[in-house]
C-alpha positions as CSV (number, residue, x, y, z in Angstrom):
1,M,109.2,78.5,102.0
2,D,112.1,79.0,99.6
3,A,113.6,82.6,100.0
4,H,114.7,82.4,96.4
5,L,111.1,82.1,95.3
6,L,109.9,84.9,97.6
7,Q,112.7,87.1,96.4
8,A,111.7,86.6,92.8
9,F,108.1,87.4,93.7
10,V,109.0,90.7,95.6
11,T,111.5,91.8,92.8
12,I,108.8,91.4,90.1
13,I,106.5,93.5,92.2
14,D,109.0,96.2,92.9
15,Q,110.4,96.5,89.4
16,E,106.8,96.1,87.9
17,S,108.4,94.1,85.2
18,F,109.4,90.4,84.7
19,S,112.3,91.3,82.4
20,E,113.7,94.0,84.8
21,A,113.3,91.7,87.8
22,A,115.2,89.1,85.9
23,E,118.0,91.5,85.2
24,Q,118.3,92.7,88.7
25,L,118.6,89.1,90.0
26,H,120.8,88.0,87.1
27,L,118.4,85.4,85.8
28,T,116.7,84.8,82.5
29,Q,113.1,85.9,82.1
30,P,111.9,82.2,81.9
31,A,113.8,81.4,85.0
32,I,112.1,84.2,87.0
33,S,108.7,83.2,85.6
34,K,109.4,79.7,86.6
35,R,110.3,80.7,90.3
36,L,107.0,82.7,90.5
37,S,105.1,79.7,89.1
38,A,106.8,77.5,91.8
39,L,105.7,79.8,94.6
40,E,102.2,79.9,93.4
41,N,102.0,76.2,93.3
42,L,103.4,76.0,96.7
43,T,101.0,78.5,98.2
44,G,98.0,77.3,96.1
45,N,97.2,80.9,95.1
46,R,97.6,83.1,91.9
47,L,99.8,85.8,93.3
48,I,100.2,88.2,90.2
49,D,97.6,89.1,87.7
50,R,99.1,88.3,84.2
51,N,96.0,89.6,82.3
52,N,97.0,93.2,82.2
53,R,100.1,94.9,80.8
54,K,100.8,96.3,84.1
55,I,102.0,94.0,87.0
56,R,99.2,93.8,89.5
57,L,99.0,91.8,92.8
58,T,96.0,89.6,93.4
59,D,94.4,89.6,96.8
60,A,96.6,86.6,97.8
61,G,99.7,88.2,96.5
62,A,99.0,91.5,98.5
63,R,98.5,89.4,101.6
64,L,101.8,87.6,101.0
65,L,103.9,90.5,100.1
66,P,104.6,91.9,103.7
67,H,105.3,88.4,105.0
68,A,107.7,87.9,102.0
69,R,109.6,91.0,102.8
70,R,110.0,90.1,106.4
71,I,111.2,86.6,105.5
72,I,113.8,88.0,103.0
73,D,115.0,90.5,105.8
74,E,115.4,87.6,108.3
75,V,117.3,85.5,105.8
76,H,119.6,88.5,105.2
77,N,120.0,88.9,109.1
78,A,120.7,85.2,109.6
79,R,123.5,85.2,106.9
80,L,125.2,88.3,108.6
81,A,125.0,86.6,112.0
82,L,126.5,83.4,110.8
83,S,129.1,84.9,108.5
84,D,132.6,83.9,109.4
85,R,133.7,87.4,108.3
86,R,131.1,89.3,110.2
87,D,134.0,91.5,111.8
88,S,135.6,92.1,108.5
89,V,134.8,95.4,106.7
90,S,134.7,94.2,103.2
91,G,132.3,93.4,100.4
92,R,129.6,95.2,98.6
93,L,127.8,98.3,100.0
94,S,124.8,99.8,98.3
95,V,124.1,103.4,99.2
96,I,121.5,106.0,98.0
97,A,122.3,109.7,98.6
98,S,120.4,112.9,97.9
99,H,122.0,115.1,95.4
100,H,123.0,117.7,97.9
101,I,124.5,115.2,100.3
102,G,126.2,113.6,97.5
103,L,127.9,116.8,96.4
104,H,128.6,118.4,99.7
105,H,129.2,115.7,102.3
106,L,129.7,112.3,100.6
107,P,133.0,112.8,98.9
108,A,134.9,113.3,102.1
109,W,133.2,110.2,103.6
110,L,133.9,108.0,100.6
111,R,137.6,109.1,100.5
112,R,138.0,108.1,104.0
113,L,136.1,104.8,103.6
114,N,138.3,103.9,100.6
115,R,141.4,104.7,102.4
116,E,140.6,102.9,105.6
117,F,138.5,99.9,104.1
118,P,139.8,99.3,100.5
119,E,138.0,96.0,100.3
120,V,134.6,97.7,100.4
121,S,132.9,97.7,96.9
122,L,130.5,100.7,96.8
123,E,127.3,100.7,94.8
124,L,126.1,104.3,94.6
125,K,122.8,106.0,93.4
126,F,121.8,109.6,93.5
127,M,118.2,110.8,93.8
128,D,115.9,113.1,95.6
129,S,115.1,112.2,99.2
130,E,111.4,111.2,98.4
131,S,112.4,108.7,95.7
132,A,115.2,107.4,98.0
133,L,112.6,106.4,100.7
134,D,110.6,104.5,98.0
135,M,113.7,102.7,96.8
136,M,114.6,101.7,100.3
137,E,111.3,100.2,100.8
138,K,112.2,98.0,97.8
139,R,115.5,96.9,99.4
140,T,117.6,98.4,96.6
141,A,120.1,99.9,99.0
142,E,121.3,99.3,102.6
143,L,121.6,102.9,103.6
144,A,120.1,106.2,102.3
145,F,121.5,109.6,103.2
146,V,118.5,112.0,102.8
147,T,116.5,114.9,104.2
148,L,114.5,113.6,107.1
149,S,110.9,114.4,107.3
150,E,107.9,113.6,109.6
151,S,106.3,111.8,106.7
152,M,108.8,108.8,106.8
153,G,107.0,105.6,107.4
154,P,107.5,103.3,110.5
155,S,109.7,100.8,108.5
156,F,112.7,103.2,108.5
157,A,115.2,103.4,111.4
158,V,117.4,106.6,111.5
159,Q,120.8,105.6,112.1
160,A,122.4,109.2,112.3
161,R,121.0,112.8,112.1
162,W,122.4,116.2,111.9
163,E,121.0,119.8,111.6
164,D,121.6,121.6,108.3
165,E,121.4,125.4,108.9
166,M,119.6,127.2,106.0
167,A,119.3,130.9,105.0
168,F,117.2,133.2,103.0
169,V,119.4,134.3,100.1
170,V,119.3,136.5,96.9
171,S,121.7,137.8,94.4
172,P,123.5,141.0,95.5
173,E,121.8,142.8,92.6
174,H,118.2,141.7,93.7
175,P,115.9,144.6,95.0
176,L,115.6,142.6,98.3
177,A,119.3,143.0,98.9
178,T,118.9,146.7,99.6
179,L,116.5,146.2,102.6
180,A,118.1,146.5,106.0
181,A,115.6,144.2,107.6
182,P,113.4,142.4,105.0
183,T,110.2,140.7,106.1
184,L,108.3,137.8,104.9
185,A,105.9,140.3,103.5
186,D,108.7,141.9,101.5
187,L,109.6,138.6,100.1
188,S,106.1,137.8,99.1
189,H,106.3,140.4,96.4
190,Y,109.0,138.6,94.5
191,D,109.5,135.2,92.8
192,A,110.5,132.3,95.2
193,L,113.0,129.6,94.1
194,L,112.2,126.6,96.2
195,P,112.1,122.9,96.0
196,E,108.9,121.1,94.8
197,A,105.9,120.9,97.1
198,G,106.2,117.8,99.4
199,T,109.9,118.3,100.1
200,A,110.9,119.2,103.7
201,T,112.4,122.6,102.8
202,Y,109.2,123.6,100.9
203,R,106.9,122.7,103.8
204,T,109.1,124.6,106.3
205,V,109.1,127.7,104.2
206,S,105.5,127.4,103.0
207,R,104.3,127.0,106.7
208,L,106.0,130.5,107.6
209,F,104.2,132.2,104.9
210,L,100.8,130.5,105.6
211,D,101.0,131.3,109.3
212,Q,101.2,135.2,108.1
213,G,98.6,134.7,105.5
214,L,101.0,135.4,102.8
215,A,101.3,133.8,99.3
216,L,104.5,132.3,97.7
217,Q,105.1,133.5,94.2
218,L,106.6,130.2,93.1
219,Q,108.9,130.2,90.0
220,M,110.2,127.0,88.3
221,P,110.4,124.6,91.2
222,T,113.1,122.0,91.1
223,N,114.6,119.6,93.7
224,Y,118.1,120.3,92.6
225,L,119.5,122.8,95.0
226,E,122.5,123.6,92.7
227,T,120.1,124.6,90.0
228,I,118.2,126.8,92.5
229,K,121.5,128.3,93.6
230,V,122.4,129.3,90.1
231,M,118.9,130.7,89.3
232,A,119.0,132.8,92.6
233,G,122.6,133.9,91.9
234,V,121.6,135.5,88.5
235,G,118.7,137.3,90.3
236,L,115.7,135.4,89.3
237,G,114.3,135.3,92.7
238,W,115.0,134.7,96.4
239,S,115.5,131.2,97.8
240,V,116.2,129.3,101.0
241,L,119.4,127.3,100.8
242,P,121.9,125.5,103.1
243,V,124.5,128.0,104.5
244,R,127.4,125.8,103.3
245,M,126.3,126.4,99.7
246,M,126.8,130.1,99.8
247,D,129.3,131.9,97.8
248,S,130.1,135.2,96.3
249,T,127.0,135.0,94.0
250,L,124.7,135.1,97.0
251,I,124.0,137.3,100.0
252,R,122.1,136.3,103.2
253,L,119.1,138.1,103.9
254,P,118.7,139.1,107.5
255,V,115.1,137.8,107.7
256,N,114.0,137.3,111.4
257,Y,113.3,133.7,111.1
258,R,115.6,130.7,111.6
259,V,115.3,128.0,109.1
260,S,116.9,124.5,109.2
261,R,116.3,121.0,108.2
262,L,117.5,117.6,109.3
263,L,119.7,115.5,107.3
264,G,120.4,111.8,108.2
265,A,121.1,108.3,107.4
266,I,118.3,105.7,107.2
267,G,118.2,102.0,107.1
268,L,115.3,99.5,107.4
269,K,114.1,98.8,110.9
270,D,114.1,95.1,110.7
271,R,117.2,94.6,108.6
272,T,120.6,94.3,110.3
273,L,123.3,96.5,108.9
274,S,126.4,95.0,107.5
275,P,130.0,95.9,109.0
276,Q,130.7,98.1,105.9
277,A,127.5,100.0,106.3
278,K,128.4,100.6,110.1
279,A,131.8,101.7,109.0
280,L,130.4,104.3,106.7
281,L,128.0,105.5,109.4
282,T,130.8,106.0,111.8
283,I,132.7,108.0,109.3
284,A,129.7,110.2,108.5
285,S,128.9,110.9,112.1
286,E,132.6,111.9,112.7
287,L,132.8,114.1,109.7
288,K,129.3,115.6,109.4
């Protein structure tokens, strides 16, 4: 079964659009439609329902999709194994990073990568960790640097991990800043500035409050920690932020609970990493 035909089929599904799939694969729209038709003729099945505005898999398409992904991964792995330049750290490297890692970790890694391996061409995207997992499933990047969570699916392989210490913080002018030993009950009376529900940080903090039967007074949830930091720094509420983000606009509350999260690099379990991806992982592990 032709891998190019399978790649066209998978990309149409992932992009949910013939035109966007064609753009990603550097094809014309008629060309990608022709590849899908060729695959349908080869399999003897209609794979995508074209009667709706939204791209939808037929039953046959749904059965083919996981096999198509595995075949594409194996073709990728075979190309790496047979490459005459498999020991050369060069070529394209696609990476996704969460906004926090992109701001506070990635610059040092990329500076060293560029210095030691100038022939690596980087394609970089920034997004929240939950969106990054979805994009990795669609094979849009080779590595993602994200907040790790127990909700990650079995298709991912954690290539590196490290603990990110966090702290309860407020503005020096906030009423909580005057308390010598604030409790969670004290915090429950004030607005909380936290990432959206479903994020690892929110789940960790929410669990602490639920265990004590306390409610969180959430205000303007956002996944951008820099935005949360600014809001906490001007006194709009308390938050839980990575210790390395703290500056003179915030003070650490001596709350009697230790909070941290796991950051890490993930790849796809059945997809071999390129030399350039391995090089970046080595640098990240040394500099984290």
